[in-house]
C-alpha positions as CSV (number, residue, x, y, z in Angstrom):
1,X,16.0,10.7,-20.0
2,X,17.1,12.7,-17.4
3,X,13.5,14.4,-16.8
4,X,12.1,10.5,-16.7
5,X,14.6,9.9,-13.9
6,X,13.7,13.1,-11.9
7,X,10.0,11.8,-12.0
8,X,10.7,8.8,-10.7
9,X,12.4,10.2,-7.6
10,X,9.6,12.9,-7.3
11,X,7.1,9.6,-7.4
12,X,9.1,7.8,-4.3
13,X,8.7,11.0,-2.5
14,X,4.9,11.3,-3.6
15,X,4.9,7.3,-2.6
16,X,6.2,8.0,1.2
17,X,3.4,10.6,1.8
18,X,0.6,9.4,-0.2
19,X,-1.0,6.5,2.8
20,X,-1.0,9.4,5.4
21,X,-4.6,9.0,7.3
22,X,-4.5,11.8,10.5
23,X,-7.8,12.9,10.1
24,X,-8.9,9.5,10.5
25,X,-9.4,9.0,13.7
26,X,-12.7,6.3,13.6
27,X,-12.5,3.1,14.0
28,X,-16.8,1.7,12.9
29,X,-15.5,-1.9,12.9
30,X,-19.1,-4.0,14.3
31,X,-17.6,-6.5,13.4
32,X,-17.6,-10.0,16.4
33,X,-14.5,-11.4,15.1
34,X,-10.7,-10.1,16.1
35,X,-9.1,-7.2,13.6
36,X,-7.3,-8.4,10.5
37,X,-5.3,-6.3,11.7
38,X,-3.0,-7.9,15.0
39,X,-0.4,-7.8,13.3
40,X,-0.3,-4.0,15.2
41,X,1.7,-3.7,18.0
42,X,4.6,-1.2,18.8
43,X,8.3,-2.6,17.1
44,X,6.6,-5.0,14.5
45,X,8.0,-4.3,10.8
46,X,7.7,-4.8,7.2
47,X,10.5,-4.9,4.9
48,X,9.4,-4.3,1.0
49,X,12.1,-4.4,-2.3
50,X,9.8,-2.6,-4.5
51,X,10.4,-2.1,-8.4
52,X,9.3,1.1,-10.3
53,X,9.3,1.3,-13.9
54,X,8.3,4.2,-16.6
55,X,9.3,3.8,-20.5
56,X,11.6,1.4,-20.3
57,X,13.6,3.0,-17.4
58,X,13.4,1.6,-13.9
59,X,14.6,1.6,-10.4
60,X,14.5,-0.4,-7.6
61,X,14.6,0.0,-4.0
62,X,13.1,-0.8,-0.7
63,X,10.3,0.0,1.7
64,X,9.4,-0.2,5.6
65,X,7.3,0.3,7.7
66,X,7.8,0.5,11.5
67,X,4.3,0.8,14.1
68,X,6.2,3.4,16.8
69,X,3.2,3.6,18.8
70,X,-0.6,2.4,19.5
71,X,-2.2,6.0,20.7
72,X,-5.7,4.5,21.8
73,X,-9.0,4.1,20.1
74,X,-7.5,1.6,17.0
75,X,-4.8,4.1,15.8
76,X,-1.2,3.6,15.5
77,X,2.1,5.6,14.7
78,X,3.7,4.8,12.2
79,X,7.3,5.0,10.3
80,X,7.8,4.6,6.8
81,X,11.3,4.7,5.8
82,X,11.7,5.0,1.5
83,X,15.7,4.3,-0.2
84,X,16.1,3.9,-3.9
85,X,19.8,3.9,-5.9
86,X,21.7,7.1,-5.0
87,X,18.8,8.3,-3.1
88,X,19.0,9.3,0.3
89,X,16.3,7.2,2.5
90,X,12.9,9.7,3.1
91,X,10.6,8.8,6.5
92,X,7.6,9.8,7.4
93,X,5.2,9.8,9.9
94,X,1.8,7.7,8.9
95,X,-1.2,6.9,11.1
96,X,-2.9,3.5,10.3
97,X,-6.4,2.6,11.9
98,X,-7.6,-0.9,12.6
99,X,-9.6,-0.7,9.7
100,X,-7.5,0.9,7.4
101,X,-4.4,-0.1,7.5
102,X,-2.1,-0.3,4.7
103,X,-4.1,2.6,2.9
104,X,-6.9,0.0,2.1
105,X,-10.0,1.6,3.8
106,X,-11.8,-1.6,5.0
107,X,-11.8,-3.5,7.5
108,X,-10.6,-6.8,6.4
109,X,-11.6,-9.2,9.1
110,X,-14.8,-11.0,7.7
111,X,-14.2,-10.1,3.8
112,X,-15.9,-12.3,0.5
113,X,-15.5,-12.4,-3.7
114,X,-17.3,-10.0,-4.0
115,X,-17.3,-7.5,-1.7
116,X,-16.4,-3.9,-3.0
117,X,-16.0,-0.5,-1.8
118,X,-15.8,2.8,-2.8
119,X,-12.9,6.2,-2.0
120,X,-14.0,9.5,-4.4
121,X,-11.0,11.7,-4.1
122,X,-10.4,15.1,-6.3
123,X,-13.5,13.8,-8.8
124,X,-11.7,10.2,-9.2
125,X,-13.8,7.3,-7.8
126,X,-11.5,4.4,-6.8
127,X,-13.0,0.8,-6.3
128,X,-11.3,-2.1,-4.3
129,X,-13.4,-5.2,-5.4
130,X,-12.0,-8.9,-3.4
131,X,-11.0,-11.1,-6.1
132,X,-9.9,-13.8,-3.7
133,X,-10.1,-15.1,-0.3
134,X,-7.1,-17.9,-0.2
135,X,-4.8,-16.9,-3.1
136,X,-1.3,-18.3,-2.7
137,X,1.5,-15.5,-3.4
138,X,5.2,-16.2,-2.8
139,X,7.9,-13.8,-2.0
140,X,10.8,-12.9,-1.0
141,X,9.9,-13.5,2.8
142,X,7.4,-17.0,1.3
143,X,4.5,-18.1,0.1
144,X,1.1,-16.8,1.9
145,X,-2.4,-17.3,1.3
146,X,-3.9,-14.0,0.7
147,X,-6.7,-11.9,0.5
148,X,-6.4,-10.7,-3.3
149,X,-7.8,-7.3,-4.2
150,X,-8.4,-5.3,-7.5
151,X,-8.3,-1.4,-8.2
152,X,-9.8,0.5,-10.5
153,X,-10.6,4.4,-11.1
154,X,-13.3,5.8,-12.9
155,X,-11.4,8.5,-14.6
156,X,-9.1,5.3,-16.7
157,X,-10.5,1.7,-17.2
158,X,-6.6,0.8,-18.4
159,X,-5.5,1.1,-14.6
160,X,-6.1,-1.6,-12.1
161,X,-3.9,-2.3,-9.5
162,X,-3.3,-5.7,-7.4
163,X,-3.2,-6.1,-3.5
164,X,-2.1,-9.3,-2.4
165,X,-3.4,-9.1,1.7
166,X,-2.4,-11.6,4.8
167,X,-5.2,-11.2,7.8
168,X,-1.9,-12.1,10.0
169,X,1.2,-10.8,7.9
170,X,-0.2,-7.6,6.3
171,X,0.6,-6.5,2.9
172,X,2.7,-9.1,0.9
173,X,2.4,-8.2,-2.2
174,X,1.1,-5.1,-4.6
175,X,1.2,-4.0,-7.7
176,X,0.1,-0.2,-8.6
177,X,-0.1,1.6,-12.2
178,X,-0.1,5.6,-12.1
179,X,-0.6,8.3,-15.0
180,X,0.6,11.6,-14.2
181,X,1.6,14.2,-16.1
182,X,5.1,15.8,-15.9
183,X,6.3,18.4,-18.1
184,X,3.5,18.6,-20.0
185,X,3.9,14.7,-20.7
186,X,1.6,11.6,-19.2
187,X,3.6,9.4,-17.6
188,X,2.6,6.1,-16.6
189,X,4.5,4.1,-14.0
190,X,3.5,1.1,-12.3
191,X,4.8,0.3,-8.5
192,X,5.5,-3.6,-8.0
193,X,6.1,-4.0,-4.2
194,X,7.1,-7.4,-2.2
195,X,7.8,-8.1,1.5
196,X,11.6,-8.9,1.8
197,X,11.0,-9.8,5.6
198,X,9.5,-8.9,9.0
199,X,10.1,-9.4,12.7
200,X,7.3,-11.0,13.7
């Protein structure tokens, strides 16, 4: 039991670092519409509540994102702060671009149902597919008509992730599952994140 709680704490630290895109400063957006990232303005902030579970153990906490600076060329410095029960808040610096906010790896401006894109990391191919462009999602911050995305990965067909994205407000809800090895044991972790509030 103690080792699983420690593992959840380690996952929280990993989540705090996993979306850093500082090596991708190119904006290849050839669309005529403005990008679906009009929310990328200095001072804008999102607050999310999350629940992370693994084998009967649940941990809750908060994640905030704040746009700290417009670096030019469609790149923004973002501060992510993660807190959880009994764990001090942890802040990291992220870099988002107009064509890759919230780590989705794509410009969401003109997506349509059936659009698909992939990314390969350490031999695993991650595929994201647009399932709907008008799916209602209710979270503590309200009800939003969202783009619904489905994520899969080549090494495990049982892992399916969902993301609900709003062109004006960004990420509204996500439901992400991962499998990780800890002390020789495979542990399945699920994390649900819901928008609580935003300041714009």
